[in-house]
C-alpha positions, 0 to 999 in steps of 0.5 A, spaced: 499 499 499 502 507 497 504 511 504 499 516 504 501 524 501 502 530 505 497 535 506 499 540 500 499 546 506 505 542 509 508 541 502 507 549 500 511 550 507 517 546 506 517 549 499 518 555 502 525 553 504 528 551 498 531 554 492 527 554 485 532 549 483 530 544 486 523 544 485 523 540 478 528 534 482 522 533 486 517 531 480 515 524 482 516 525 490 508 526 490 502 527 486 502 534 489 509 536 488 507 533 480 501 538 480 506 544 483 512 542 478 508 542 472 504 549 474 511 552 475 514 550 468 508 551 464 503 557 467 507 562 464 510 562 457 515 566 455 516 567 447 522 570 446 527 566 442 526 561 436 531 556 438 530 549 439 528 549 447 522 554 444 519 549 439 519 543 444 515 547 448 510 550 444 510 542 441 509 539 448 503 545 449 499 540 443 498 536 450 490 539 453 493 536 459 499 541 458 496 547 454 490 547 460 495 550 465 498 556 461 496 562 464 500 567 462 503 569 456 509 574 455 512 575 447 518 579 447 521 576 439 528 578 440 529 574 434 526 579 430 530 583 425 532 590 429 529 596 424 536 598 422 537 591 419 531 591 415 532 598 412 539 596 411 542 603 414 545 605 420 541 610 424 545 616 426 550 615 431 547 620 437 540 616 436 544 609 438 547 613 444 542 613 450 548 614 455 548 621 458 555 620 459 556 621 451 554 627 451 560 632 453 564 628 448 565 630 440 563 626 435 564 626 428 558 623 424 559 620 418 552 618 413 548 612 413 551 607 410 550 600 408 550 595 414 555 590 413 555 585 419 556 577 420 551 573 423 554 566 426 547 564 427 546 563 419 544 567 413 538 572 413 534 567 409 536 561 414 534 566 420 527 567 416 525 561 416 527 559 423 522 566 425 517 563 421 518 556 423 517 558 431 511 564 429 507 558 426 509 553 432 507 559 436 500 560 432 498 553 433 500 551 441 497 558 443 490 556 440 489 550 445 490 555 451 483 555 453 486 558 460 490 564 458 489 570 463 494 575 462 498 576 455 504 582 455 507 584 449 514 587 449 516 591 441 521 596 441 525 597 435 525 590 432 521 590 425 515 587 426 515 582 420 509 580 416 509 573 419 509 576 426 504 580 424 500 574 422 501 571 428 499 576 433 492 577 428 491 570 430 492 570 437 486 576 438 481 573 433 482 566 436 475 565 440 479 560 445 482 566 447 478 572 446 471 569 449 474 565 455 479 568 461 483 573 458 483 579 463 490 582 463 494 586 457 501 589 457 504 593 452 510 596 452 512 599 445 514 605 442 510 610 439 511 608 432 509 600 434 503 601 438 497 602 432 499 595 429 499 592 436 492 596 438 488 596 432 487 588 430 484 588 437 479 593 437 477 590 430 476 584 435 473 588 441 467 584 442 470 577 443 474 580 449 469 580 454 472 579 460 479 584 459 479 588 465 486 591 466 491 594 461 498 597 462 501 601 456 508 602 457 510 608 451 518 609 451 522 613 445 525 610 440 533 609 438 529 611 431 527 618 430 519 618 429 516 619 423 511 625 422 505 623 424 507 617 428 505 621 435 498 622 432 497 615 431 499 613 437 494 618 440 488 615 435 490 608 436 490 609 444 483 613 444 480 608 440 482 603 445 479 606 451 472 607 446 472 600 444 474 597 451 472 603 457 466 599 459 470 593 461 476 596 464 477 595 471 485 598 472 488 602 467 496 604 467 499 608 463 506 610 463 510 615 458 515 620 457 511 624 452 506 628 456 502 630 451 501 624 448 498 622 455 494 629 456 491 628 449 488 621 451 486 622 458 483 629 456 478 626 451 476 619 454 469 618 457 469 616 464 470 609 465 464 606 469 468 600 472 474 603 473 477 602 480 485 602 480 489 608 475 496 608 475 500 615 471 507 615 470 509 621 466 514 627 466 510 632 469 514 638 469 513 646 465 519 643 461 514 639 457 509 645 457 504 641 461 497 644 462 493 640 468 487 640 466 486 634 462 489 630 467 485 633 473 479 633 469 479 625 468 481 624 475 475 628 478 471 624 473 473 618 476 474 620 484 468 617 486 469 610 484 477 610 485 479 605 489 487 605 488 491 610 485 499 611 483 502 618 481 509 618 479 511 625 475 516 621 471 515 615 467 518 608 468 526 607 467 527 615 468 529 620 473 526 623 478 529 630 476 524 631 470 519 633 475 519 640 477 515 645 482 509 645 477 508 638 480 509 640 486 503 645 486 499 641 483 499 635 488 499 641 494 498 648 492 497 654 497 491 655 501 490 662 496 493 659 490 488 660 484 489 653 480 487 650 487 481 648 484 483 644 478 489 641 482 489 634 486 489 637 492 481 639 490 479 633 489 476 629 495 476 620 494 471 617 498 473 610 496 480 611 496 483 605 499 491 605 496 495 611 494 502 611 492 504 619 490 512 621 488 512 627 492 516 633 489 519 639 495 517 646 492 522 649 496 528 646 492 529 651 487 535 647 485 535 641 481 535 635 485 541 632 487 543 626 492 543 626 497 538 631 498 539 637 503 539 637 511 535 640 514 529 641 509 528 649 508 521 649 509 517 643 513 510 645 509 506 639 508 507 636 501 500 632 500 493 634 502 491 632 508 488 625 507 483 625 512 479 630 508 481 628 501 481 620 503 478 618 508 477 611 507 484 610 505 488 604 509 495 604 505 499 610 503 506 610 499 510 617 499 516 616 495 522 621 492 522 626 498 525 624 504 521 627 510 523 630 515 521 629 523 516 635 523 513 633 516 513 625 519 509 628 525 504 632 521 503 627 517 501 622 522 497 627 526 492 628 520 492 620 519 490 619 526 485 624 525 478 622 527 475 620 519 468 620 522 467 612 521 472 612 515 477 606 516 484 606 519 490 606 516 494 599 516 500 600 511 504 606 511 511 606 506 515 612 507 522 616 505 525 619 512 531 624 512 533 621 519 531 614 522 531 616 530 527 613 536 521 619 536 519 616 529 517 610 532 515 613 538 509 617 534 508 612 530 506 607 535 502 612 539 498 615 533 497 609 529 497 603 533 492 599 529 499 600 523 499 593 521 505 593 515 511 599 516 516 600 510 521 606 511 527 608 507 532 613 511 538 617 509 540 617 516 540 613 522 541 617 529 539 618 536 538 625 535 531 628 532 534 632 526 541 632 523 544 637 520 549 635 516 551 628 512 558 628 514 556 628 522 559 621 526 555 615 525 550 614 531 547 608 529 550 605 536 546 611 540 540 609 536 540 602 538 541 603 545 535 607 545 531 603 542 532 597 546 529 601 552 523 602 549 517 597 548 510 598 544 506 593 547 499 596 544 502 596 536 499 591 532 505 591 528 505 585 523 511 587 517 517 591 518 522 593 512 527 598 513 532 600 508 537 605 506 541 606 500 548 601 499 554 604 499 556 601 492 549 601 489 544 606 487 538 600 490 535 600 497 538 595 501 535 592 507 537 593 514 536 586 518 541 589 524 536 595 525 530 591 524 531 586 530 532 591 534 526 595 533 523 588 533 525 587 540 521 593 542 514 590 539 510 584 541 513 577 538 511 575 531 513 581 527 515 579 520 521 582 517 523 584 511 530 583 508 529 581 501 533 585 496 531 588 490 537 588 486 543 584 484 549 586 486 555 583 490 552 584 497 545 582 495 548 575 492 552 574 498 548 576 503 544 569 506 537 573 507 537 574 500 530 573 499 528 572 506 522 574 510 523 572 517 519 571 523 522 575 529 520 572 536 523 574 543 
């Protein structure tokens, strides 16, 4: 008689302590592990290359037991020819150089010339045969994936060949995909590529009855835009939202081209089911920003929005793209004439989660790292949350390190009686100086806070540090924290980070988290995971660890 299998909950607990590489070797240990491994192998299909391994995967997907496991599809065809390969001309040198370190180097630009390259993978004809074979295999395999829920397309400066376009058309026209479970679509591309990717979707919009979430990440091309590419991209987005607007619950827009975003949002009819909106674009006077269109869109959906993210820069761009214009829009002065059309003039009765990239209006000079200490002004950077978002439960404030007076004012506002509103449960902020008084005020004013993430520049026992060059006072901080106890604080999750010495990413500070956890009730989860892959992260024994602290 076969031994009874372990409960699935126990297997999942065991797998948390094992690296993912060990999972596939456990395929035959039990039926539970077989299902876990098979889902791990086929739940997400990444169509990136046209090699033998990819063809083998598509061949395996012809079996119903495998095709039914596919939930997510990534299409990032790195095997397509680059644009300059297709045209036979090299783009201008300055268009190919994206690094800012090249800006001051004198360059002699020669006229465009034919590309003469040697490709060890084969002749152009052989490469085309390989591409087309993979695309045909993908077309047949994906038509069997009845449970596909998420599609992500990443296509930048590669040529969309006729065979690739046929592959996409077949994907959108397949009844097994459109009518079933497709709920999320993400497209990362350039303005020139956007119309070709969207218009077939619009034509088949009646098939996508369950599409609820869309993400558009529009980035500049290495090559110059043609004269009408921008307008065609705007028209394509307008057509898409007109076709799918009544279905959408979540919309995420990211683009360095502010005018594109403004044109689309300004003409959009209210999305009746919208609950989540994310906007990441360069909001600054440099791009001649007129806030009316964005303000109108937000105001039209303020009564239904539950999750809102606003960042004054697009993904993978720099912070200093924003300026005082954005700061005044977020929270203008009481007597500011722009207040009625600003973000501060809107009330969000159902908003639960808010993530805002801040900008300090007192900083008139371009942003530098590290920022000046202390802030020249302690005026509030955000409207009073208890007024404009009485039901907020999660707040994330990034890009500006808050001084202690600003932290105190913010916490006092969050602790105000919100007339039966919800209680804040999650807080993620940046602070100039991590000091014991910060924890004192959080524990006393927000005792029901369950998740706390703080990124700090300096750690000290002093309430405010005057300069970054002062001696390290982390030992004094730890001594004071060890003497404190917060028995009524219901904190369940803690993450403290600071910028790494040899890495621009934020690194966890497990020692300081452990000291703070001693002052809290037992059972707090300490998040020591890294978001980067620098040598400190790879050498750390807690690279991806979430540890429960017990006294």
